[in-house]
N, C-alpha and C positions, 0 to 999 in steps of 0.2 A: 644955892649951897650944894657943894658936891657931897655925894654919899660917902661914908667911910670906906665901903668896898671899892668904889671907883678910885678914891684917892690912894688906897693901898696898892691897887693894880698899877697905877701910874708910877708910884714910887718904886715898885718892883721893876718896872720896865727901865727906869732911869738907872737903877742899880745894875741891872744886867748889861746895859749899854756902857757901863763905866769900867768894864774889865780891861786891865792893862798888863803888859808883860813886865814883871818885876825884875830888877837887876839880879844876875847870878841865879836865876830860877832854873831848876832842873826839868821843868815841865812847860809845855805850851800853855799859855793863858790867853790865847786869842778867842774872840767871840765864837768863831766857827769850830774850834776844837779845844776843849778844856781838859787839862791834866793829861796831856799826851807827852810822854817822856821824850826828851831829845835823844837822837841817835847820832853817833859820829862815824857810822859806817853806812854807806849807801846800799840799801837792799830793798828791792821791790817785793811786796807781799804776794805769795802765790797761794791760790785756793787749795792746791793739793797738800800744803803743809798743815792744813787744819782738818781734823777728823769730821766726818759727816755727823750731823745732829742725830742723836739716838731716837728710836721709835718706841714709844711706851706701849706695853702690852700687859693685859691682865690674864686672858685665857688663850691658850695656844690652839692650834688647828684641830687638836683632838678633843677639845672641850675641857682640858685640864687647867686649873688655876696655877699661874706661874708667878704671880705677885704675892709674896708672903704676907703683905700688909692688907690685902684686899678682904673686905667684909661686905657682902651684899647688903644693900640698904632698901631692898624691895621684897615684898612678900611674894610667895609663889603665884598668887592670883594676879599681882601686878606684873610680874615677869611674863606670865602667860598672855596677858592682855597685850603687852608690847610685842611679844612674839607673833601673835595673831595679826597685829598691825603690819609687821614685816611680811607675813604670808599674804595678807590682803593686797599689799602693793605688788608683790611678785605675781600673784594670780591675775589681778586686774591688768597688769602690764601685758601679760601674754595674750589675754583675751582681746584687749584693745588694739594691740599690734596686729593681730590676725584680722580683727574687724576692719582696720584700715586697709589691709590687703584685699579685703572683699569689697572695698569701695564704700563702706558705711561711714567712715571718717575721712576727712581730708588730710589729717596729720596726727602724729602721736610721737611721744618720746618716752622711753622706758628707763628704769633705773636699776636694772638687773646687776647684782654684784655690789650695789651701794646702799642697800636697805639699812644696814647697821648705822651708817653715818647719819642718815636723816632721822630715823626713829630714836637712835641713841642720844643724839644731841638734843632733840626736841623734848625727850623725857626729862632732861635736867634743867629745862627752862621753866620759868613761871608763866602762867597763863596771861599775866599782865605785860610780859615782855613783848617787845615789838620785833617782828620778823620780816626780813627781806630775802626772798628766795630767788633762785635763778630759774631752772626749768627741770630739775631732776630731784625735786624735794617732795614727791608725793607722800613720803613717809612722815614728813613734818606736818603736812596738812592732816593726814590720817590720825596721828598721835594727838593733835590738838583738838580734834572733834569734827573735822570735815567728813561728811557722810558720803557713802557711795552715790547717793542721789545727787549730792552737791558736785561730785566729780563728773557724773554723767551729764547733768544739765549744762555744765560749762562745755564739755566736749561736743555735745550736740547743738550748742548755741540755741537752746529753746527758750520759751517764754519764762521759765523759772531760773534761767541763768542770771545772776546778779549783774553781770556785765552786759546783759541784753544783746548777746550775740556779736559784740563788737570786737572781740579778741579772737586770735587763733586758738585752736585747741591747746590744752595743757597750760594756758595762761590763767591759772586759778588766782583767787584772792578772797579774803574774808575780813570784813570790818570787825565782826563779832569775835574772831579769833586773833585779832591784832596782826594779821598777815597782809602786807601790802600786795597788790595785784602784780603778778609777774609781767615783765615787759621783755620784748624780743632783743633789743640792742644789748650787746654784751657788756657787762660790768657797770652799766649805768646805775644799778642798785647800790653800788658800794659808796660813792660819795653821798648818795641820798641817806644811806644808813649812818654815815658819820654825822651828817647834819641832824638827823633825827635824834641821835644819841646826845649831841650837843644841846638840842632843845630840851630833852629830858633832864639833862644836868641843870640847865638854867631854871627849868620849871621847879625842880626840887630845891634849888637855892632860894627861890622866891617863896616856896611853901614847903618847909621841912616835914609837914605832916603827910605829904604824899608818899606812898610806899616807893622805895627805890626800885628802879626798873633798868634793864639793859636792852640793847638792840643786838640781835643776831643777824649777821649777813652771810649768806651762802653764795659760793661761787666755785667754779672749776679752775684748775691750774691754767687753762687756756685764757681765761678772763684776766689772769694776773699779768698777761702781756699787754693789756690795754692801759692807756694813760690814766683812766679813771681809777684803776687799782692803786697806783702810786699816789694820786691826789687824795684818795680816801684815807690811806694809811698815814699820810703826812699830816693832814688836818686832824685826824683822830689822835695822833701822838702829841702834836703841839697844843691842842686844845683840851687834852685829857678827857676824851669822850668815852663814856661807858659802853663800848661796843665790842662784840666778839666776832672776829672775822673767821669764818669756818670754810676752809678750802678743801674741796674734794679733789685730791690729786689722783685721777683715775688712769693716768698714762697717756691719754689721747685728747687732743683738741680737735674734734671731728676726725680728720685723717692725719693730723700732724702728731707724731709721737713726741714725748717729752725731750728726747735727745735732740730734736730739731727745734724745740721751743726755747731752751735755756741751757746754760753751761754751769750755772752755780749749783749750790746744794739745795735744790728744790725751791719751794716757796717759803719755807720756814726761815731760811737765811735772810730773806728780804725783811721779815718782821724785825729781826735783830738790827738790821741796818737803819730802820726807822725808830729804833729805841723802844720797841714794843715787846712785852713779855710774850714768849713764843714757846710752843710745844709741838712736837710731831707725834702722831699716834697711829696705831694699827687700825685703819678704818674698817677692817673686816671683823673687828673684835667689839661687839656691842658693849660689853662692860667697860672696856678701856675708853671707848668714846664717851660713854656716860660719865665716868669718873673725871675725865679731863674737862668736860663741859661744866660739871658741877664746880670744879675748882676755878675754872676760867670765869664763871659768873661771880664767884666771891672776889676774885682779883679785880674784875671790872668795876666793882662797886666800892673798892677801897679808896680811901683818901679823896672822896668826892667824885671818883671816876677815872678810869684809864682803859685804853684798848688792850685787847689780848688777841693773838693770832693762833689758830689751831690748824695744822696741816694734817688732814686725815688721808693716809696712804691706802688706796684701794685699787680696784681694777674694773674698768667698764666692760662687763661681759657682753652687753647688748651692742647693737649698732647705735651710732650717734642718734639717729632718728629713723622714722620710716622713709625718709628721703635718702638714706645712706645704706651702702653695702660695705661693711667694714672688712669683708674678706678680700676686697680689692687691694687693701693696703696692710693686712696682717694675716698671719697664717691661722687657719681654722684650728690646728692642733694647739696653738698657743691659747686660744679661747677655751677650748675643751679642757685643757690642763688646769686653768684657773677655776673653771666651774667645778671640776672634780676635787681639786686639792685645797681650795680655800674659799668656800662659799660662806658668807656671813650668816645666812639663815641656818645652814647645817651646823655651823660652829656653836651657835647659841642653843640649837636643839640638842647637841651632844652634851652641853653643860646641864641642860634641864633634865635630860634622861639620866645622867649620872647622879643628879640630886634627887631623882625619883618623882618629879612632878610632871613628867611627860612620857608618852610611850607611842608605839606604832598605831594603836587604835585611836588615840586622841589626835594624832597627826592626820590620819585618814578622815576622821569625822570633821576636823577643822577645815581641811582642804575642800571637802565636798560641800560643807555648809557655806563657806566663803564663796565658792564658785557659783552656787545657787544665788546667793545674795547679789553678786556682781551681775549675773545675767538678768536677774529680775530688775535691778536698777537700770541696766542697759536697755532692756525692752521698754520700760516705762518712759525713759528719757527720749528714746528715739521716736516714740509715738506722740510726744508733746508738740503742740503748735509752736511755730516760730514767734519771736517778739513782733509786736505791731510795727509796721513800716515807719510810723511816726517817730519811734524811739531813736532812729538814726540821726534825727535833727536835734534831739533834746540833750540836756545835761552838759552843754557847753557854756551857755549863758543862762542866767536865772530866768530870763524871758526870751522867747524866740525873737531874733532880730528881723528886720524887714527882708534882708537877703535870704535868710533861712526860710521865712514864710513863702517867699517867691519860689525858692527851690522846691519846697514841699508841694506847692500848688502845681508846679510843672511835672513833678513825679506822679502826682495823682492823675493828671490829665493823660500821661503816657500809659499808666496802668489801665485807665478806662478805655483808652483807644486800642490797646493791645492786651486783652485779657489773657489769663493764664493759658499758655500754649498747649500744655499737656491736657488740660480739661477739654479744650476745643477739639483737640485731636481725638480724644476718646469719644466725645459726642458724635463727631462727624463719622468716625469709624463705625459706631453702632448703627447710625441711620443708614449708611451705605450698605452695611452688611444685612440689615433687616430687609431693605428693598430688594437686594440681590437674592436673598433667600426666598422671598415671596414669589418673585418672577420665575426663578429657576425651579422652585417646587411645583408650580402650576404646570410648567412645560413638561417636566420630567414625569410628573404623575400621569399626565395624559398619555404620554408615550408608553410608560411602563404598564399602565392598565391594559392597553391593547396587546402588549407583548405577553403579559402574564396570562391573559385569557387564551392566547394561542398555545402556550406550553403547559397549561394547567393539567390537561388530560394526560400528559406524559410524565408529570411530576408525581413522585411518590409522596406519601404523607410525611411531613417534616417532623423530625424528632424534637424533643424538648431541648431548647438551646441552653447550653451550659453556662452562658453568661449569667443567668439567674438560677441555674440548677446547682444544688449542693452535690458535689462529687469529691472523690478522694484526691489527694495531691497527685498520685500517680496517674489517675485518669485525666486530670486537667493538663498535666505535662504532655501526655500523648495527644490530647485534642488540640492544645495550643500548637504543638509541633505540626499537626496536620493542617491547621489554619494557615500557618506561615509558610508551609511548603506549597500550599495552594496559591498564596498571594505573592510569593517571592518575586516572580518575574514582573508582576504589576504593582509592586510595593509603592513606588512613587505615585502611580495613578490612584491607588487607594488613599494615600495621604492627601493628595490633591482634592479628592472628592469629599473627604471627611473634614477638611479645613478650608475649602475654597482656595487652595493654593497657599494659604497663610503659613503652612508648616515650614516652608522654605525661609520665610522672613523670621519666623520664630527660631529656627535652627541657627541662622546667621547671628541673631541677637544673642542666643544662648552661648555660642562659641566666643563671640566678641566680649561678653561679660566675663568670661574665664581668662581671656587673653593668654593663651598657652604660649610658652616659650619665654615669658618675661618674669620679672621678680616675684610676683605672688606665688609662683610654684618653685622658686629657686631651691635646688638641692646641692649645688656645688659652689665653688668660690666665685663664679661669675654670675652677675644678675641674670644672664641667659645661659645658665649651666645645664647639664644633662637633666632630663626629666622623663619620667615614665608615666604615661597616661594609659589607663585601662578603660576601654569603651565597651560597656556591657550591653548585650542585646543589640549590637550594632553591626550585624552581619553584612548588610549591604554597603557599609562604609560611609553612609551619609554624613554622620558626625565626625568620624575619624578622619576622612579626607579634608573636611573643613579645619579640624584641629591642626593637622599637619601643614596645611597651606598657611594658616595664621602663624604657626610657630616658625616654619622654615623660611617662608617668603616675607610675610609682613614684619615679623620680629627678628628675622635674620638669625635664627637659632637652629642649625641643622642637627643639634645633639638631642632633640626631642624625639622619642620613639613612642609608638602607639600599639597597644595590643588590642585587637578586636576579638571580643568573645561573644559567642552566641550558642544557644542550645540547639539551634536548627541548622543542619548541614546545608540545606538548600539555600538558606539566606547567606551563609558564608561563601558558598559557591558563586553566588551572584556578586558578592563583594570582591572576591578574588578576581573575577573576570573584569569588573569595573576598574580595579586597581591597575590593570595593565595600561591604562591611559595616563597614569600619573608619571611625573618625572622619575628617573631611575633612583635619585637620592631619596625620594619619598617612598618609593616601593621598598627600598632597603630598610626603611625605618618602620615598616609595618609587619606585624605578626598576627596570624589568624589562629584562634584556638576554639575548639568546641568544648563548651563547659556549661554547667548548671550554676547560675549566679548564687544559688543557695549553698553551694559547696565548691569553692574554687581550689580545693586541695587536689582535685582530680580533673585535669584538663587534657584534651587530645589535640596537640598542635598540628597544623598543616605543614607539609613539606615546603620549604622555601620555593622550590621550582618543581612542579609536578612533571612526571615523565610518563611515557607510554607504557613502561614496564610495571607501573604501580597497579595494585588490585583495583578492580572496578565493581560498582554496584549498580542497581537498577532502581529508578524511581517508581512511583505508584503507577505511572502510565506505561512502564516497561521500557522507557528510554534509557539507554546506557549513559551514565555520567561518570566522570572521573572521580575516584575516591581519593581526595587529596590528603587524607589523614594518615597518621601513623597507625600501625595495628592497634586494635582495641585494647590490648594489654599494655601498650606503652603510654603511660600517663605521667603527668608532671604536676607540680603544685605552683600556684602563685603565692610566693612567700609572704609571711606577715611583715608589715612595716616596709613594703617595697614599692608602693605606688604613690606618686605625687598627686595625681588627679584621677578620680573615679567618675565616669560619666555614664548616664543611661538616658536615652531619649525615646519616648513613646514605647517603652518596653516593660517598665516595672509593673504596670497594672496587670500584665499577663503572668507574673510570677506566681507560683503556687503558694509560697510562703514568704510574703514580703518582709516581715520582721527578721526572718532568718537571713534573707538576702542583705538587709541593712546591717545586721551584725557581721556578716562576712565582708561587707564593704569596709566596715570599721576595722576589721582585722588586717586587711591587706594594705590599708592606707598608712602612710608614715605619720608620725605625730606632726600636726600642722597641715596635713593633707586635706584636700577638699573633696567632699561628696557633692555632685551636682546632678540634678535630675530635671528633665523637661518632659512634661506629661500632660495629656488632656485632663481637664479638671472640671470644676463646677462653675457655671455662669449664673448662679442663682442670686447674685447681688443685683442683677438687672432683670426683674421678673418677666417683662415683655420679651426682651431679647432671649432669655432662657427658654421661654415657651416656644418661640419660633425655632430656636436651635434644636430643641428636642423633637419638634415636629419633623424637621429636616432629617435628623439623625435616624429616628425610628421608622419613618415612612419612606423617605427617598433613598437613603444610602443603600439599604439591602436590595432595593429594586435596581439601583445603578450597578451594584455588584453582579446582579444577574445579567444585566445588559453588557457590561464591559468585560466580565471575567467568567460568566456562566457559573457563578459561585455565590449564591445568596447566603448560604449558611455561614461562611467565613466572615462576610461583611456584617451579618446580623450579630455574630458573636462579638466582633470588634466594637460595635455600638453599645452592646449590653455591658461589655467589660468597662467601658468608660463610665457608665451609669453606676456600676457597682464599686468603682474605685473610690477610696476615702476622699472626704472634702480636703481643701487646702489645710485647714487647721488640724484635722485629724492626722493627715500624713505628716505634717510638721511635727506633731507630738510623737509619732512613730520614729521619726529621725532622731529626736532628742532621746527617746527611750533606748535607742541603739547605742547611745554614748556620744553623739555628736553635739557640738555647740552651734546654735543658730543665732543669727543676729536679727534684731527687730521682730517683725511678724513672721520671719522665716521663709517667706516666699514672695514671688513677684508675679502678679496676674498679667496675662497677655490677652489682648482682645476681649476685654470684659470678663475674663475668667474662663474662656473656652480652653485655654492652656495655662500652665503655671510653671515657673522655674523655682525649684527648691534647692537650697544649698546648706551644707553643714560642714563644720570643721572637726577633725579629730584633735582633741586637746593636746597641747604640747607637753603638759605635765599633769 
């Protein structure tokens, strides 16, 4: 026996199929077009004869209410919570974008300029509603309860990631929050959303006690060019599915502007074509977006369900993703104009300030606390272990198939046959280094003892070494200058002895990790645009020359320039002499300045090309040397926010006031600029190795200094300065205290911790 509902549906279909054209009718009565009036003049319809659909707005760009019927339906506390959600997305996006540039993440996508669309729409949905996102809806996740730890665990694909590391970054999902996991293929979520909405409709028809629910499906205007978009709207309209299609029309589908995507009246006109109730809204107006979504949800639940289309007009301020440089296809001034003129966060803030529930102090406190929370979650997630290897075979079938078991066994055998390469490399390196230290220490100690006995009678009593001595900052500067004047000519020899030659490998790795001349330091419209690098305490040019070679030759970017700064004139003189062997183009990109890293407002630049007519000075031994500097009164400043990359290699431990130097680095760097430091460090994570290294440092190196440079004191100081330098963790905290953002543990140990690379970013906002 057929059910009454089924019989009714079949009867309805027979009736619909019986439409016929009646005699003398004034309207079309064909099945494909009902009630279309006959015309006796041939005329093609032209889109230009129809006005564009209006865009609904509640609050204008100045935060003033322009809809006379608007009445806020949220308390001040609720508005503040949603505003903080928007701020959180904005701050997290900046930090994660920069983290990807540092190599901490493989990929990221930001939603700058579109925060009101995601947070505003989500705030009007019920927690029980089902959501399908694309990949720019961080605000939807945040508003519905996705925590910062949830974001970070997915981004780092660690063992706490619900997806078990199987998805790309930004492919979030949450069963608890009724949000389906994001997938990469464009627009596939749209027919899925229509199907889910149809299922909800049938479910409620079978059990009316179930609370009514809708499906919200997010997509960009670029996805509307996919066939899945049209299939989704058609099935939703013909089956009356309770689904809200929310289009973020941000002006660009990756690099394709809307003018090259379609010729019609945006995406809203397509909804009308499918018989769907449609509205266009100002996507930068939080209140308009929320009001529209509230009404759309009501409409979607009317009469058993029907689809609604919302086109939110906004602007994609950010690049499409970390794989994109949008300034290759749009003008920077266009982006800056949108950021200044119509920022959705700023618009809501103006409304809140006018209402009296927000002010500058609350804004500052909110941004600082959110940034701390983001960085805390970032650090915790980065340190978490990865999911077990076994999980890559699971969750496809209820039980592992024979083929999967065979594959898992093969993988296990490969892992056992080829253990972790990095671990083996570190172990081998430590063993080889220890053996080398033992042999070399024995040989050099024997030679050194004989030599020292021969010169002991001629040597005066050694003063207390200021490596461990408490002295004033002025005294330390003078003594350090004396040390480096003494070792300037044998600087490479000194580093070779102190690191067994590894300093060359460390420096190469340091520069390679910065990749100068390419997108991480971009300051112009081209991914390889002009960049200014400041190399501090780099007088001999060791790092600067590597930076220039990588930028100009490896990355093909001749617009990178490097300023070499050093407090010691002798070191700069050596660097100038060495630079003569560089190609002319690289020489032209170099600038040498004498400066104290703790105060870069006063620098003494070298002349580009020294001449015989310039004044001369004499070194400590009375040898005449060319004074390549401007007169002492001629000083210049390294301006604030003028440097893309600040580097210092094996020099910061000699600064008299390291915190002051870090603050000065923060001043001169541009927002988003990188502070990078390579320095001798603590190897105490490997006790045996650390003991041997200290034995070598304190006993052998000063004696070698006496042998190769007749200068035991300078080499003794350099050893002691390493011992006095803060630990990796302590120095990282100093970098953070100076205002920088660090990722993960904040440093990379080299050769068991003998040296370390520290990096920090100056926040963009």
